[in-house]
C-alpha atoms as an extended CHARMM CRD file, in Angstrom:
* protein
*
       168  EXT
         1         1  UNK       CA              0.2820000000        0.2350000000       -0.3960000000  PROA      1               0.0000000000
         2         2  UNK       CA              1.2840000000        3.5930000000       -1.4030000000  PROA      2               0.0000000000
         3         3  UNK       CA              1.8720000000        6.6820000000        0.7020000000  PROA      3               0.0000000000
         4         4  UNK       CA             -1.1510000000        9.2280000000        0.5000000000  PROA      4               0.0000000000
         5         5  UNK       CA             -0.5400000000       11.9340000000       -1.4210000000  PROA      5               0.0000000000
         6         6  UNK       CA             -1.2530000000       15.5340000000        0.3810000000  PROA      6               0.0000000000
         7         7  UNK       CA             -3.9260000000       16.8440000000       -2.2300000000  PROA      7               0.0000000000
         8         8  UNK       CA             -4.3290000000       20.9120000000       -2.2820000000  PROA      8               0.0000000000
         9         9  UNK       CA             -8.4960000000       19.9600000000       -0.6670000000  PROA      9               0.0000000000
        10        10  UNK       CA             -6.6150000000       17.4300000000        1.6800000000  PROA      10              0.0000000000
        11        11  UNK       CA             -4.6520000000       20.4080000000        3.0880000000  PROA      11              0.0000000000
        12        12  UNK       CA             -7.0640000000       22.7910000000        2.2610000000  PROA      12              0.0000000000
        13        13  UNK       CA             -9.7730000000       20.2910000000        4.7850000000  PROA      13              0.0000000000
        14        14  UNK       CA             -8.7200000000       17.5680000000        6.6470000000  PROA      14              0.0000000000
        15        15  UNK       CA             -4.6010000000       17.3670000000        7.2140000000  PROA      15              0.0000000000
        16        16  UNK       CA             -3.8990000000       13.5990000000        9.0520000000  PROA      16              0.0000000000
        17        17  UNK       CA             -5.0410000000       13.4280000000       12.2700000000  PROA      17              0.0000000000
        18        18  UNK       CA             -9.3660000000       15.1510000000       11.1120000000  PROA      18              0.0000000000
        19        19  UNK       CA             -8.6000000000       18.6900000000       12.1480000000  PROA      19              0.0000000000
        20        20  UNK       CA             -8.8380000000       21.1910000000       10.1540000000  PROA      20              0.0000000000
        21        21  UNK       CA             -5.9470000000       22.5840000000        8.3980000000  PROA      21              0.0000000000
        22        22  UNK       CA             -4.7970000000       26.8270000000        8.9760000000  PROA      22              0.0000000000
        23        23  UNK       CA             -5.0100000000       28.1020000000        5.3900000000  PROA      23              0.0000000000
        24        24  UNK       CA             -0.8910000000       28.9400000000        4.9050000000  PROA      24              0.0000000000
        25        25  UNK       CA             -1.0010000000       32.9210000000        2.9440000000  PROA      25              0.0000000000
        26        26  UNK       CA              1.6180000000       33.2070000000        0.4890000000  PROA      26              0.0000000000
        27        27  UNK       CA              1.6670000000       37.0880000000        0.0200000000  PROA      27              0.0000000000
        28        28  UNK       CA              4.1780000000       38.0280000000       -1.4730000000  PROA      28              0.0000000000
        29        29  UNK       CA              4.2920000000       41.3580000000        0.3420000000  PROA      29              0.0000000000
        30        30  UNK       CA              5.0100000000       43.5580000000       -3.7840000000  PROA      30              0.0000000000
        31        31  UNK       CA              4.2750000000       46.9880000000       -3.0720000000  PROA      31              0.0000000000
        32        32  UNK       CA              6.5570000000       46.9560000000        0.4830000000  PROA      32              0.0000000000
        33        33  UNK       CA              8.7020000000       49.5620000000       -0.0590000000  PROA      33              0.0000000000
        34        34  UNK       CA             11.4410000000       49.0090000000       -0.2680000000  PROA      34              0.0000000000
        35        35  UNK       CA             11.4450000000       45.2350000000       -0.9020000000  PROA      35              0.0000000000
        36        36  UNK       CA             13.7060000000       44.0150000000       -3.4230000000  PROA      36              0.0000000000
        37        37  UNK       CA             12.0610000000       41.3840000000       -5.5750000000  PROA      37              0.0000000000
        38        38  UNK       CA             14.7710000000       38.4010000000       -4.5650000000  PROA      38              0.0000000000
        39        39  UNK       CA             13.6590000000       39.9180000000       -0.3970000000  PROA      39              0.0000000000
        40        40  UNK       CA             10.4960000000       39.2210000000       -1.5340000000  PROA      40              0.0000000000
        41        41  UNK       CA             11.1170000000       36.1430000000       -3.1780000000  PROA      41              0.0000000000
        42        42  UNK       CA             13.4480000000       34.6520000000        0.2450000000  PROA      42              0.0000000000
        43        43  UNK       CA             10.4020000000       36.9200000000        2.3960000000  PROA      43              0.0000000000
        44        44  UNK       CA              7.6510000000       33.6880000000        0.6950000000  PROA      44              0.0000000000
        45        45  UNK       CA             10.0020000000       31.0430000000        0.6500000000  PROA      45              0.0000000000
        46        46  UNK       CA             10.9300000000       31.2290000000        4.0850000000  PROA      46              0.0000000000
        47        47  UNK       CA              7.6180000000       31.6910000000        5.3550000000  PROA      47              0.0000000000
        48        48  UNK       CA              6.5360000000       28.2640000000        2.5540000000  PROA      48              0.0000000000
        49        49  UNK       CA              9.1720000000       27.0020000000        4.5480000000  PROA      49              0.0000000000
        50        50  UNK       CA              7.9090000000       27.7890000000        8.7030000000  PROA      50              0.0000000000
        51        51  UNK       CA              4.3590000000       26.7220000000        7.2950000000  PROA      51              0.0000000000
        52        52  UNK       CA              5.4950000000       23.4690000000        5.7360000000  PROA      52              0.0000000000
        53        53  UNK       CA              7.5590000000       23.1170000000        8.6350000000  PROA      53              0.0000000000
        54        54  UNK       CA              4.5250000000       23.1790000000       11.5820000000  PROA      54              0.0000000000
        55        55  UNK       CA              2.6130000000       21.0910000000        9.2330000000  PROA      55              0.0000000000
        56        56  UNK       CA              5.2960000000       18.4380000000        8.9540000000  PROA      56              0.0000000000
        57        57  UNK       CA              5.5350000000       18.9840000000       13.0720000000  PROA      57              0.0000000000
        58        58  UNK       CA              3.0200000000       19.7260000000       14.4290000000  PROA      58              0.0000000000
        59        59  UNK       CA              0.9940000000       16.0250000000       12.4610000000  PROA      59              0.0000000000
        60        60  UNK       CA             -1.0740000000       17.8750000000        9.9720000000  PROA      60              0.0000000000
        61        61  UNK       CA              0.9860000000       15.8440000000        7.0380000000  PROA      61              0.0000000000
        62        62  UNK       CA              1.4470000000       12.6700000000        8.4900000000  PROA      62              0.0000000000
        63        63  UNK       CA              4.7960000000       10.4630000000        8.2080000000  PROA      63              0.0000000000
        64        64  UNK       CA              4.6270000000        8.8610000000        4.5890000000  PROA      64              0.0000000000
        65        65  UNK       CA              2.7100000000       11.3430000000        2.8930000000  PROA      65              0.0000000000
        66        66  UNK       CA              4.1970000000       12.6140000000       -0.4340000000  PROA      66              0.0000000000
        67        67  UNK       CA              4.8120000000       16.0910000000       -0.8790000000  PROA      67              0.0000000000
        68        68  UNK       CA              3.7800000000       17.0600000000       -4.4820000000  PROA      68              0.0000000000
        69        69  UNK       CA              4.7300000000       20.6960000000       -5.7130000000  PROA      69              0.0000000000
        70        70  UNK       CA              1.5550000000       21.6240000000       -7.1730000000  PROA      70              0.0000000000
        71        71  UNK       CA             -0.7770000000       20.7360000000       -4.5410000000  PROA      71              0.0000000000
        72        72  UNK       CA              1.8650000000       22.5470000000       -1.6470000000  PROA      72              0.0000000000
        73        73  UNK       CA              1.7970000000       25.3660000000       -4.1510000000  PROA      73              0.0000000000
        74        74  UNK       CA             -1.6710000000       25.8180000000       -4.2030000000  PROA      74              0.0000000000
        75        75  UNK       CA             -2.5960000000       24.5650000000       -0.8520000000  PROA      75              0.0000000000
        76        76  UNK       CA              0.3970000000       28.0820000000       -0.0620000000  PROA      76              0.0000000000
        77        77  UNK       CA             -0.7610000000       30.3690000000       -2.6010000000  PROA      77              0.0000000000
        78        78  UNK       CA              2.1170000000       30.7630000000       -4.0030000000  PROA      78              0.0000000000
        79        79  UNK       CA              4.7680000000       29.7680000000       -6.8070000000  PROA      79              0.0000000000
        80        80  UNK       CA              7.0690000000       26.4210000000       -7.7030000000  PROA      80              0.0000000000
        81        81  UNK       CA             10.3070000000       28.5170000000       -5.9770000000  PROA      81              0.0000000000
        82        82  UNK       CA              9.0190000000       28.9850000000       -2.5540000000  PROA      82              0.0000000000
        83        83  UNK       CA              7.6370000000       25.0110000000       -2.3460000000  PROA      83              0.0000000000
        84        84  UNK       CA             10.7420000000       24.0220000000       -3.6090000000  PROA      84              0.0000000000
        85        85  UNK       CA             13.3410000000       26.3900000000       -2.1800000000  PROA      85              0.0000000000
        86        86  UNK       CA             11.0800000000       25.2360000000        1.6860000000  PROA      86              0.0000000000
        87        87  UNK       CA             11.6560000000       21.3570000000        0.9560000000  PROA      87              0.0000000000
        88        88  UNK       CA             15.4930000000       21.5600000000       -0.0650000000  PROA      88              0.0000000000
        89        89  UNK       CA             15.4760000000       23.0600000000        3.6800000000  PROA      89              0.0000000000
        90        90  UNK       CA             13.2230000000       20.2950000000        5.1330000000  PROA      90              0.0000000000
        91        91  UNK       CA             14.7820000000       17.8080000000        3.3740000000  PROA      91              0.0000000000
        92        92  UNK       CA             18.1220000000       19.4040000000        5.5180000000  PROA      92              0.0000000000
        93        93  UNK       CA             15.9760000000       19.2030000000        8.1980000000  PROA      93              0.0000000000
        94        94  UNK       CA             15.5380000000       15.4830000000        7.9810000000  PROA      94              0.0000000000
        95        95  UNK       CA             11.7340000000       16.1020000000        8.0420000000  PROA      95              0.0000000000
        96        96  UNK       CA             11.7590000000       15.2690000000        4.0000000000  PROA      96              0.0000000000
        97        97  UNK       CA             13.2730000000       12.3990000000        2.4930000000  PROA      97              0.0000000000
        98        98  UNK       CA             12.8830000000       10.3920000000       -0.9320000000  PROA      98              0.0000000000
        99        99  UNK       CA             10.3580000000        8.2540000000       -1.0610000000  PROA      99              0.0000000000
       100       100  UNK       CA             10.2430000000        4.9490000000       -3.0900000000  PROA      100             0.0000000000
       101       101  UNK       CA              8.7790000000        5.9690000000       -5.9540000000  PROA      101             0.0000000000
       102       102  UNK       CA             11.3070000000        9.1470000000       -6.1860000000  PROA      102             0.0000000000
       103       103  UNK       CA              9.5280000000       11.4550000000       -5.1980000000  PROA      103             0.0000000000
       104       104  UNK       CA              9.6750000000       13.0930000000       -1.1760000000  PROA      104             0.0000000000
       105       105  UNK       CA              7.4650000000       12.7590000000        1.2660000000  PROA      105             0.0000000000
       106       106  UNK       CA              7.7130000000       13.4780000000        5.0170000000  PROA      106             0.0000000000
       107       107  UNK       CA             10.1780000000       11.4540000000        7.1110000000  PROA      107             0.0000000000
       108       108  UNK       CA              9.0480000000        8.5060000000        8.4510000000  PROA      108             0.0000000000
       109       109  UNK       CA             11.2270000000        7.5730000000       12.0150000000  PROA      109             0.0000000000
       110       110  UNK       CA             11.4140000000        4.5650000000       13.5850000000  PROA      110             0.0000000000
       111       111  UNK       CA             11.9800000000        3.1540000000       17.1620000000  PROA      111             0.0000000000
       112       112  UNK       CA             16.0100000000        2.6270000000       16.9820000000  PROA      112             0.0000000000
       113       113  UNK       CA             16.6290000000        6.7400000000       15.0720000000  PROA      113             0.0000000000
       114       114  UNK       CA             14.7690000000        7.9460000000       17.4600000000  PROA      114             0.0000000000
       115       115  UNK       CA             16.4860000000        6.9150000000       20.6340000000  PROA      115             0.0000000000
       116       116  UNK       CA             19.4250000000        6.7000000000       19.0220000000  PROA      116             0.0000000000
       117       117  UNK       CA             18.0920000000       10.6900000000       17.8910000000  PROA      117             0.0000000000
       118       118  UNK       CA             17.5280000000       11.5150000000       21.4950000000  PROA      118             0.0000000000
       119       119  UNK       CA             20.7450000000       10.3240000000       22.9820000000  PROA      119             0.0000000000
       120       120  UNK       CA             22.5240000000       12.1080000000       20.9360000000  PROA      120             0.0000000000
       121       121  UNK       CA             20.8240000000       15.5960000000       21.8020000000  PROA      121             0.0000000000
       122       122  UNK       CA             20.7600000000       14.2730000000       25.6650000000  PROA      122             0.0000000000
       123       123  UNK       CA             24.3220000000       14.5750000000       25.6860000000  PROA      123             0.0000000000
       124       124  UNK       CA             24.8400000000       18.1170000000       23.4820000000  PROA      124             0.0000000000
       125       125  UNK       CA             22.1480000000       19.2260000000       25.6200000000  PROA      125             0.0000000000
       126       126  UNK       CA             23.8170000000       18.4330000000       28.7610000000  PROA      126             0.0000000000
       127       127  UNK       CA             27.0860000000       20.2980000000       27.1310000000  PROA      127             0.0000000000
       128       128  UNK       CA             24.9380000000       23.5050000000       26.1600000000  PROA      128             0.0000000000
       129       129  UNK       CA             23.4930000000       23.6320000000       29.6230000000  PROA      129             0.0000000000
       130       130  UNK       CA             26.5970000000       22.9680000000       32.1930000000  PROA      130             0.0000000000
       131       131  UNK       CA             28.7420000000       25.8900000000       29.3900000000  PROA      131             0.0000000000
       132       132  UNK       CA             25.7740000000       28.0990000000       29.9910000000  PROA      132             0.0000000000
       133       133  UNK       CA             25.2120000000       28.1130000000       34.1140000000  PROA      133             0.0000000000
       134       134  UNK       CA             29.2740000000       28.4960000000       33.9370000000  PROA      134             0.0000000000
       135       135  UNK       CA             29.1120000000       31.7440000000       32.1420000000  PROA      135             0.0000000000
       136       136  UNK       CA             25.3260000000       32.8720000000       32.1740000000  PROA      136             0.0000000000
       137       137  UNK       CA             24.6770000000       36.3110000000       34.3120000000  PROA      137             0.0000000000
       138       138  UNK       CA             22.5870000000       37.3720000000       36.7390000000  PROA      138             0.0000000000
       139       139  UNK       CA             20.1430000000       38.4190000000       34.7840000000  PROA      139             0.0000000000
       140       140  UNK       CA             19.9430000000       35.6330000000       33.0190000000  PROA      140             0.0000000000
       141       141  UNK       CA             20.0720000000       33.6820000000       35.6980000000  PROA      141             0.0000000000
       142       142  UNK       CA             16.2730000000       35.7200000000       37.1940000000  PROA      142             0.0000000000
       143       143  UNK       CA             15.3080000000       34.7730000000       33.9680000000  PROA      143             0.0000000000
       144       144  UNK       CA             15.3360000000       31.3540000000       33.8880000000  PROA      144             0.0000000000
       145       145  UNK       CA             14.2210000000       31.0410000000       37.4920000000  PROA      145             0.0000000000
       146       146  UNK       CA             11.1660000000       32.7700000000       35.9370000000  PROA      146             0.0000000000
       147       147  UNK       CA             10.1630000000       30.5300000000       33.1480000000  PROA      147             0.0000000000
       148       148  UNK       CA             10.6850000000       27.7520000000       35.6290000000  PROA      148             0.0000000000
       149       149  UNK       CA              7.9040000000       28.6850000000       37.7710000000  PROA      149             0.0000000000
       150       150  UNK       CA              6.0160000000       29.6060000000       34.8430000000  PROA      150             0.0000000000
       151       151  UNK       CA              6.5630000000       26.4400000000       33.7820000000  PROA      151             0.0000000000
       152       152  UNK       CA              5.3540000000       24.8920000000       36.6200000000  PROA      152             0.0000000000
       153       153  UNK       CA              2.0660000000       26.1340000000       36.2700000000  PROA      153             0.0000000000
       154       154  UNK       CA              1.4600000000       25.1100000000       32.7420000000  PROA      154             0.0000000000
       155       155  UNK       CA              1.8120000000       21.2220000000       33.9470000000  PROA      155             0.0000000000
       156       156  UNK       CA             -1.9180000000       21.0580000000       31.8220000000  PROA      156             0.0000000000
       157       157  UNK       CA             -1.5370000000       22.8770000000       28.9950000000  PROA      157             0.0000000000
       158       158  UNK       CA              0.8300000000       21.6350000000       26.6670000000  PROA      158             0.0000000000
       159       159  UNK       CA              0.9560000000       23.9570000000       24.4890000000  PROA      159             0.0000000000
       160       160  UNK       CA              2.0140000000       26.4740000000       26.2130000000  PROA      160             0.0000000000
       161       161  UNK       CA              4.3010000000       24.5360000000       28.2520000000  PROA      161             0.0000000000
       162       162  UNK       CA              6.1140000000       23.7340000000       24.7720000000  PROA      162             0.0000000000
       163       163  UNK       CA              5.5570000000       27.8320000000       24.2980000000  PROA      163             0.0000000000
       164       164  UNK       CA              7.4220000000       29.0600000000       27.4520000000  PROA      164             0.0000000000
       165       165  UNK       CA             10.2390000000       25.0490000000       26.8110000000  PROA      165             0.0000000000
       166       166  UNK       CA             11.5360000000       27.1210000000       23.7530000000  PROA      166             0.0000000000
       167       167  UNK       CA             11.8340000000       30.6300000000       26.3110000000  PROA      167             0.0000000000
       168       168  UNK       CA             13.7090000000       28.5750000000       29.2880000000  PROA      168             0.0000000000
């Protein structure tokens, strides 16, 4: 059984988990004062990247789903260039891979790969935290304490906790 392609109607209506996928706007910002064509294209590519990244990370586009350029262009309301740029970056990030039929699909991870990823992440984060603790100013330590206090209050608010964890 092959992976399901992400079509424009699916991308506009129901995502992988059955929830409505928010409309992604592909406005180019053309007409913005002082913006060159390359800046406008870059902004559009960045927006396409961020929206696709968000959709993949939050499960709106399921692992293994084929990514069809034309459907993504329609969904994001942008041309192929920003979609191609976004897909290239997502491939570099490891969120998109070449599927068995040769097209792009959302990456699938098995338990062994995820375990290895978290082992490496644990070592890196422990080292980073150790270095940060040694070099932190009083203001930075106070900011971390404030953030930790907020996180303790958000134990039942998973999205809020995740946002505050990024701040931490």
